[in-house]
C-alpha positions as CSV (number, residue, x, y, z in Angstrom):
1,M,21.6,150.2,89.6
2,L,20.7,146.8,88.1
3,M,20.3,146.6,84.3
4,K,17.3,144.7,83.1
5,T,18.3,141.5,81.2
6,D,15.9,142.3,78.4
7,R,17.6,145.6,77.8
8,F,21.0,144.1,77.6
9,L,19.9,141.4,75.2
10,K,17.8,143.6,72.9
11,E,19.7,146.9,73.0
12,E,23.2,146.6,74.3
13,L,24.0,143.4,72.3
14,Q,23.2,145.3,69.1
15,N,25.6,148.1,70.1
16,I,28.3,145.5,70.9
17,N,27.7,143.8,67.6
18,A,28.1,147.1,65.8
19,E,31.5,147.7,67.6
20,I,32.6,144.1,66.7
21,K,31.9,144.7,63.0
22,K,34.0,147.9,63.1
23,H,36.7,146.0,64.9
24,L,36.8,143.4,62.2
25,I,36.8,145.9,59.4
26,N,39.6,147.8,60.9
27,K,41.5,144.6,61.7
28,N,42.1,145.9,65.2
29,G,43.7,143.3,67.4
30,D,43.0,145.1,70.7
31,T,40.6,143.8,73.3
32,L,37.1,145.5,73.3
33,F,35.9,146.9,76.5
34,F,32.3,147.9,77.5
35,L,30.9,149.3,80.8
36,F,27.3,148.9,82.0
37,D,25.2,149.1,85.1
38,E,25.3,145.8,87.0
39,I,24.0,142.8,85.1
40,N,22.3,139.9,86.8
41,F,24.4,136.9,85.5
42,T,22.0,134.3,86.9
43,E,19.3,135.7,84.6
44,L,21.7,136.0,81.7
45,L,22.4,132.3,82.0
46,N,18.8,131.7,80.8
47,H,19.8,133.0,77.3
48,I,23.3,131.6,76.9
49,N,23.9,128.9,74.3
50,C,27.5,128.0,74.1
51,E,29.8,125.1,75.1
52,K,32.2,126.7,77.5
53,I,30.7,128.6,80.5
54,F,32.2,129.7,83.8
55,F,29.9,131.4,86.3
56,F,31.3,132.4,89.7
57,K,29.3,134.4,92.3
58,S,31.1,135.3,95.5
59,K,29.6,134.6,98.9
60,Y,31.7,137.3,100.6
61,D,32.2,140.2,98.2
62,S,30.1,142.0,95.7
63,F,31.9,140.2,93.0
64,S,30.6,138.0,90.1
65,F,32.2,136.7,87.0
66,L,30.8,135.2,83.8
67,G,33.2,133.8,81.2
68,L,32.1,132.5,77.8
69,G,34.1,130.6,75.2
70,H,37.9,130.1,75.0
71,S,40.5,132.7,74.0
72,E,43.8,131.6,75.5
73,T,45.3,128.9,77.7
74,I,48.1,130.1,80.0
75,K,50.4,127.6,81.7
76,A,51.3,128.1,85.4
77,H,55.0,128.9,84.7
78,D,53.9,131.7,82.3
79,L,51.2,133.1,84.6
80,K,53.1,135.8,86.4
81,D,54.5,137.3,83.2
82,Y,51.2,137.1,81.5
83,L,49.4,139.0,84.2
84,A,52.1,141.6,84.2
85,R,51.6,142.2,80.5
86,N,47.8,141.9,80.7
87,P,46.8,143.5,84.1
88,K,43.1,143.9,83.2
89,N,42.6,140.3,82.2
90,F,40.7,137.8,84.4
91,L,41.5,134.1,84.1
92,I,39.6,131.0,85.1
93,A,41.5,129.1,87.8
94,A,40.1,125.5,88.2
95,F,42.6,123.2,89.9
96,M,42.5,119.5,90.6
97,F,42.8,118.2,94.2
98,E,45.6,115.7,93.5
99,E,47.5,117.9,91.0
100,N,50.4,120.2,91.8
101,P,49.1,123.8,91.3
102,N,52.3,124.5,89.3
103,A,51.2,122.1,86.7
104,S,47.8,123.8,86.2
105,E,46.5,125.7,83.2
106,F,44.4,128.9,83.3
107,I,41.8,129.9,80.7
108,L,41.1,133.3,79.3
109,P,37.5,133.3,78.0
110,E,36.4,135.2,74.9
111,W,33.7,137.1,76.5
112,I,34.4,138.1,80.1
113,F,31.7,139.8,82.3
114,V,33.0,141.1,85.7
115,S,30.5,142.7,88.2
116,K,31.8,144.6,91.2
117,N,30.5,147.5,93.2
118,G,27.3,148.0,91.1
119,K,29.0,148.0,87.7
120,T,29.7,145.3,85.0
121,E,32.6,145.5,82.7
122,L,32.6,143.3,79.5
123,S,35.9,142.5,77.8
124,I,35.9,140.7,74.4
125,H,39.0,138.7,73.3
126,P,39.7,136.8,70.1
127,S,38.6,133.2,69.8
128,F,41.3,130.6,70.3
129,E,40.0,128.8,67.2
130,Y,39.3,131.6,64.8
131,K,41.7,134.3,66.1
132,N,38.9,136.9,65.7
133,V,36.4,138.3,68.1
134,S,33.1,136.4,68.0
135,S,29.7,137.9,67.5
136,P,27.0,137.7,70.1
137,N,24.9,135.1,68.3
138,L,27.6,132.5,69.0
139,F,26.9,132.9,72.7
140,F,23.3,134.2,73.2
141,N,20.0,132.9,71.9
142,L,17.6,135.8,72.0
143,N,14.7,133.6,71.1
144,F,15.2,131.3,74.0
145,D,14.5,131.8,77.7
146,L,15.2,129.0,80.2
147,N,12.6,130.5,82.5
148,L,9.9,129.7,79.9
149,Y,11.2,126.2,79.4
150,D,10.0,123.3,81.5
151,P,13.2,122.0,82.9
152,F,12.6,118.3,83.0
153,I,15.1,116.2,85.0
154,P,14.0,112.5,84.5
155,P,13.9,110.0,87.4
156,W,17.2,108.2,88.0
157,E,17.5,104.6,87.0
158,S,20.4,103.3,89.1
159,Y,22.4,104.4,92.1
160,E,25.7,103.7,93.6
161,E,27.8,105.1,96.5
162,Y,31.5,105.0,97.3
163,P,32.5,104.0,99.8
164,E,29.5,101.9,101.0
165,H,28.4,102.2,104.7
166,D,30.5,99.2,106.0
167,Q,33.6,100.5,104.1
168,W,33.1,103.9,105.6
169,T,33.1,102.4,109.1
170,E,36.3,100.5,108.3
171,M,37.9,103.7,107.0
172,I,37.2,105.5,110.3
173,E,38.5,102.6,112.3
174,K,41.8,102.8,110.4
175,C,42.0,106.5,111.1
176,D,41.6,105.8,114.8
177,L,44.7,103.7,114.7
178,L,46.6,106.5,113.0
179,F,45.5,109.0,115.7
180,E,46.4,106.6,118.5
181,S,49.9,106.1,117.0
182,G,50.4,109.9,116.7
183,E,50.9,109.6,112.9
184,L,47.9,111.9,112.2
185,E,46.1,114.6,114.1
186,K,43.3,115.1,111.5
187,I,42.2,113.7,108.2
188,V,39.3,114.7,106.0
189,L,37.5,111.8,104.2
190,S,34.9,112.1,101.6
191,R,32.3,109.9,99.9
192,K,30.1,110.3,96.8
193,K,26.7,109.3,95.5
194,I,26.3,108.5,91.8
195,F,23.0,108.6,90.0
196,D,22.5,107.3,86.4
197,Y,19.7,108.5,84.1
198,S,18.2,107.1,80.9
199,E,19.2,110.2,79.0
200,P,21.8,113.0,79.3
201,V,21.2,115.6,82.0
202,E,21.4,119.2,80.8
203,P,24.0,120.8,83.1
204,I,22.7,124.4,83.0
205,V,19.1,123.1,83.7
206,F,20.4,121.1,86.6
207,F,22.4,124.1,88.0
208,K,19.4,126.5,87.7
209,T,17.1,123.9,89.4
210,V,19.6,123.5,92.2
211,M,19.7,127.3,92.7
212,E,15.9,127.6,92.7
213,K,15.4,124.7,95.1
214,N,17.9,126.2,97.5
215,N,16.7,129.8,97.5
216,N,19.4,130.8,95.0
217,A,22.0,129.6,97.5
218,N,22.7,133.1,98.7
219,S,24.5,131.7,101.8
220,S,27.2,130.1,99.6
221,Y,29.3,130.6,96.5
222,A,27.5,129.7,93.3
223,I,29.8,128.1,90.8
224,F,29.0,126.6,87.4
225,Y,31.8,125.4,85.2
226,Q,30.7,123.8,81.9
227,M,33.6,122.3,80.0
228,T,31.5,120.7,77.3
229,F,27.8,120.6,76.5
230,D,27.4,117.4,78.6
231,K,30.0,117.9,81.3
232,A,30.0,120.5,84.2
233,F,31.2,121.0,87.7
234,I,28.8,122.7,90.2
235,S,29.7,123.9,93.7
236,L,27.6,125.7,96.3
237,S,30.6,126.0,98.6
238,P,30.5,128.1,101.8
239,E,34.3,128.1,102.0
240,K,36.6,130.8,100.7
241,L,40.2,129.7,100.2
242,F,41.2,133.4,99.8
243,S,40.7,136.7,98.0
244,L,43.6,138.9,97.2
245,A,43.0,142.6,96.3
246,D,46.5,143.9,95.5
247,D,48.2,143.1,98.8
248,N,45.1,142.7,100.9
249,F,44.4,139.1,101.8
250,E,41.3,137.5,103.2
251,S,40.5,133.9,104.1
252,I,38.3,132.0,106.5
253,S,38.9,129.1,108.9
254,L,35.8,127.0,108.4
255,A,35.4,123.6,110.1
256,A,33.2,121.5,112.4
257,S,29.5,121.0,111.8
258,A,26.2,120.8,113.5
259,P,22.7,120.3,112.2
260,R,20.1,123.1,111.9
261,G,17.3,122.9,114.4
262,A,13.6,122.6,113.4
263,T,12.8,125.5,115.8
264,P,14.9,128.6,116.8
265,K,15.3,127.1,120.3
266,E,16.6,123.8,118.9
267,D,18.8,125.6,116.5
268,Q,20.4,127.5,119.4
269,V,21.0,124.3,121.3
270,Y,22.9,122.9,118.3
271,E,24.9,126.1,117.9
272,Q,25.9,126.0,121.6
273,Q,27.1,122.4,121.2
274,L,29.0,123.5,118.1
275,K,30.8,126.1,120.2
276,E,31.5,124.0,123.3
277,N,32.0,120.4,122.1
278,D,35.6,119.4,122.6
279,K,35.9,117.3,119.5
280,L,34.5,120.1,117.2
281,T,36.6,122.7,118.9
282,R,39.8,120.7,118.4
283,E,38.8,120.1,114.7
284,H,38.4,123.8,114.1
285,N,41.5,124.9,116.1
286,F,43.6,122.6,113.9
287,V,42.4,124.5,110.8
288,T,42.8,128.0,112.2
289,A,46.3,127.4,113.6
290,E,47.6,125.9,110.4
291,I,46.2,128.7,108.2
292,L,47.9,131.2,110.5
293,R,51.1,129.3,110.5
294,R,51.3,129.3,106.7
295,I,50.3,132.9,106.1
296,K,52.1,134.7,109.0
297,P,55.6,134.6,107.4
298,L,54.2,136.5,104.3
299,S,52.2,139.1,106.4
300,V,53.0,142.7,107.3
301,S,49.9,142.7,109.6
302,L,47.4,140.0,110.5
303,T,43.9,140.2,112.0
304,V,42.0,137.2,113.3
305,S,38.3,137.7,114.1
306,E,36.3,136.2,116.9
307,L,34.6,132.9,116.5
308,Q,31.4,133.1,114.5
309,T,28.7,130.6,113.5
310,M,28.1,130.3,109.8
311,K,24.5,129.2,109.3
312,L,23.5,127.5,106.1
313,P,20.0,126.3,105.3
314,Y,20.9,122.6,106.2
315,I,24.0,122.8,108.4
316,Q,26.0,125.2,110.6
317,H,29.8,125.6,111.0
318,R,32.4,127.2,113.2
319,S,34.0,130.1,111.3
320,I,36.8,132.6,111.9
321,P,37.6,135.3,109.3
322,I,41.3,136.0,108.8
323,K,42.7,139.2,107.1
324,A,46.3,140.2,106.4
325,K,48.3,142.8,104.7
326,L,50.8,140.8,102.7
327,Q,54.3,141.7,101.6
328,S,54.5,143.2,98.1
329,N,54.2,141.0,95.0
330,I,52.8,137.8,96.6
331,T,50.9,136.1,93.7
332,A,47.7,134.2,93.8
333,L,49.4,131.1,92.6
334,E,51.9,131.3,95.4
335,L,49.0,131.5,97.9
336,V,47.3,128.4,96.3
337,N,50.6,126.5,96.7
338,L,50.9,127.7,100.3
339,L,47.3,127.2,101.5
340,H,45.9,124.3,99.5
341,P,44.7,122.0,100.9
342,T,43.9,123.6,104.3
343,P,43.3,121.1,107.1
344,A,39.5,121.7,106.5
345,I,39.7,119.5,103.4
346,G,43.0,117.7,103.8
347,G,44.5,116.9,107.1
348,L,47.4,117.2,109.5
349,P,50.2,116.7,108.9
350,W,49.3,117.1,105.2
351,D,52.0,114.9,103.6
352,K,50.9,111.8,105.7
353,A,47.1,112.7,105.4
354,K,47.5,112.9,101.6
355,M,48.9,109.4,101.4
356,K,46.1,108.0,103.5
357,I,43.4,109.8,101.6
358,L,44.7,108.3,98.4
359,E,44.9,104.9,100.1
360,L,41.4,105.0,101.8
361,E,39.1,106.8,99.3
362,P,38.0,104.6,96.4
363,Y,38.2,107.4,93.8
364,A,40.2,110.4,92.7
365,R,38.7,113.7,94.0
366,K,39.7,115.8,90.9
367,S,37.7,119.0,91.0
368,Y,36.0,118.1,94.4
369,A,37.6,120.1,97.3
370,A,40.1,121.8,94.9
371,P,40.5,125.6,94.5
372,I,38.2,127.2,91.9
373,G,37.7,130.8,91.0
374,V,39.3,133.7,89.1
375,I,42.8,135.2,89.0
376,S,44.0,138.6,87.8
377,A,46.8,141.0,88.5
378,H,44.8,143.2,90.9
379,Y,42.0,141.0,92.2
380,S,41.8,137.2,92.7
381,E,39.2,135.1,94.5
382,L,39.2,131.3,95.0
383,A,36.6,129.1,96.7
384,V,37.1,125.6,97.9
385,G,35.1,123.3,95.6
386,I,33.1,121.5,98.3
387,R,29.3,120.9,98.4
388,S,29.7,120.0,94.8
389,A,28.4,117.9,91.9
390,L,29.8,116.6,88.6
391,I,27.6,116.1,85.6
392,E,28.9,113.8,82.9
393,G,26.3,113.0,80.3
394,S,23.6,110.8,81.9
395,K,25.6,110.5,85.2
396,T,25.5,112.9,88.2
397,S,28.0,112.5,91.1
398,F,27.6,114.3,94.5
399,F,30.4,114.7,97.1
400,G,30.4,115.3,100.8
401,G,33.3,115.3,103.3
402,A,33.9,115.3,107.0
403,G,36.9,116.1,109.2
404,I,37.9,113.1,111.2
405,V,39.8,113.5,114.5
406,K,40.3,111.4,117.6
407,G,36.8,110.8,119.0
408,S,35.0,110.9,115.7
409,I,32.1,108.5,115.4
410,A,31.7,106.8,112.0
411,E,27.8,106.9,112.0
412,E,27.7,110.6,112.8
413,E,30.3,111.5,110.1
414,W,28.3,109.4,107.6
415,I,25.2,111.4,108.4
416,E,27.1,114.7,108.2
417,T,28.4,113.9,104.7
418,G,24.9,113.0,103.6
419,I,23.6,116.3,104.9
420,K,26.2,118.2,102.8
421,M,24.8,116.6,99.6
422,N,21.2,117.8,100.4
423,P,21.2,120.8,98.0
424,F,21.7,118.3,95.1
425,L,19.5,115.5,96.4
426,K,16.6,117.9,96.5
427,V,16.8,118.0,92.7
428,V,17.4,114.3,92.3
429,N,14.4,113.5,94.5
430,H,12.2,116.2,93.0
431,E,11.6,117.7,96.4
């Protein structure tokens, strides 16, 4: 049963505030826990007024996460021991593409909402800064509703893209030489569009507008990570890196693309091409084979589903779900080290592809195409941060990538990467 947002804000927050006051009077250092009927986090975002926000809605499972504020920072080398001591805690896991996962840090928010199987649990932890639990008025503005606010995103003033069209063609030509020499089998290249505005763009307004213009993006993950009031990373990724429920592992081999048709018949023609085209089949087979090669040594049992077509509003992909029962005590961080980057966003062989990506792409990817999600002792889920945007003050950057193999045509890949930016361009162009 779904709890009405108004009821949570007007009734439940009062009860939570009363418990916090008792907690402070008794100087109780324990975490506070509350259980509710499922709360709609997308609606709750309309009333949130704090600097640090992490919203994560799964595409594949009935799992959603909302973290507010900052309680603790846990370094990668302390992660396993921390989760053993705190098995109920969920941590934000937001990696950087170029960074060694073992150098990453994980964030425990102050207020953590976790929804799964029709229930929402709230845990409240002490503030990193004040060492006490924070009251609701530091996170929620009961007198403000973003739904009643006219979200104005001004026209952009200047525009750039990296690489430019001619540079992109040269990049693909260089890749062709690497394929001919046998140095690479596949490489994933990306490009980005940058729009500058006359005033800062409000991240949460931009995210909500993206969701509304893309039918709430139910066909993808919905991820909003606001680091500061004027900086946020947004992803509408269709790609799961993995989920891990105790020893039960799930992933997806997702690669190769085709447009959506204007009519059901045309859409079916594109889908058939996606299934039968030799270049697209090879591109996807590289990804599937490499995921299986990496995960098989850790698996007690392994299940590979039949080929499926993942249809998104603006594009469709070849997709194969993969499930495994893993050996005991395999951690989420070990899986990130093992699987990231998959050939769907990196290349084969990876060591050589990485060098060429750094050489050919005129920028650092950072959050783009990196794992992002949540980690806990008993359940972890990470998406791959593609189909993404970065908001930095008055600047918005959008990213799109394409798998390049022997036979790839530069102009087709240029068009494909542009299609992948469509969810954000709808907002920029006020469509």
